[in-house]
N, C-alpha and C positions, 0 to 999 in steps of 0.2 A: 809483227806476223817476222818471223826469222828470213832470211833471204833465202832464196831456192840456192842448192849448191852447184858451181859451174857444170856445165855439160861439157862431159869429158867425151870427145869425137872419136871414132874408134875410124882408124885412116888405112883399112885395109880393103882391097878387091878381091874376090873369090875367082879363081881361075882353075880350080880343078877338085875334085871331091872321089876320093877313095874309100869305098863301105865294104867292109869284110867283118864277118862270122865273128871273130873276136877281138877286131882292131879297123877303128878307122882314122882316115887323116882328111883334112882339108890343105888346097895349095892356096896362098895370098899372093898378091904384089902389095906390097907395103908402098903407098900412094905419096908417102912423102920422100923417103930415101930410093925407090923402085927398085929395093930388091925383093927378092922372091924366097919365100917361107915355106916350110909344112908344120903343121901342127896337129900331134894327135889330139883325141879326144881326151881332154881333161888338161891338158897344157894350157901355159899364160905365155901372154905374149904382151908386153908394155900396160899388165894390169890386168887384159883382156883373158878370160879363160873361153876355151872353144868346150860348149856344152854338149855341142849334138852335130853331125852330118847325117843328111838326108836326102837322098835324091840331088838334085841341083842347088841344095841350099845348106849353109852350116849356120848355126845359132851361138853366137859370145856372148859372155857375161860380164860384166864388173860390176860388182856389189849387187845393186837391185835393178839394173840396167842392161837389159835384154836387147841385142840387136841380132836379125836374120838377115843373111846375104846371101843372094840370089846370083846365079850367071847372070851377066848380063845378057840383054836380047841383043841379035846382031844389029850393027850400026848405032849402038848406044854409046859408043866413044871410050868404054871402059880401056883400060891399060889390056894388051893384048898380047901374050905370048904364048910362042909355037909350042904343040903338045911335045916335042922335042925337049923343050928348055924346060919346062915343068918335069919331065919325066928326067931328066939328068939332075936338076936340081935334087929331086927323092934320093937316086942313086948316090950321088954325092955327099948326102945327109946336109946339104945346105940350106939349115934353116934355124931358127931360133932354138937353143938347146937350153931347156928351164935348168936354171941353178937351184941347188936343193941347199939350204945351212944345216 
């Protein structure tokens, strides 16, 4: 039996979502670097692609792996950033910008 592939851990916390008629995005905090980033549906970050944004959740995929991230419940101890910080990050474009070959 071949060894199972190593688990590729998604190290993002969901801190915001924006759903629009023509475009949706999610705002995350990278748990390793503590950087705030925003991804539009279809964009990649470290091999994970944002597949969908719905209400208070975002679905990420990497190959056959699928992870659904939800807003943390109050008091769960997830990284907290203020709405002003997230809004400012979006206005500044402070996010991972996909690179195209």
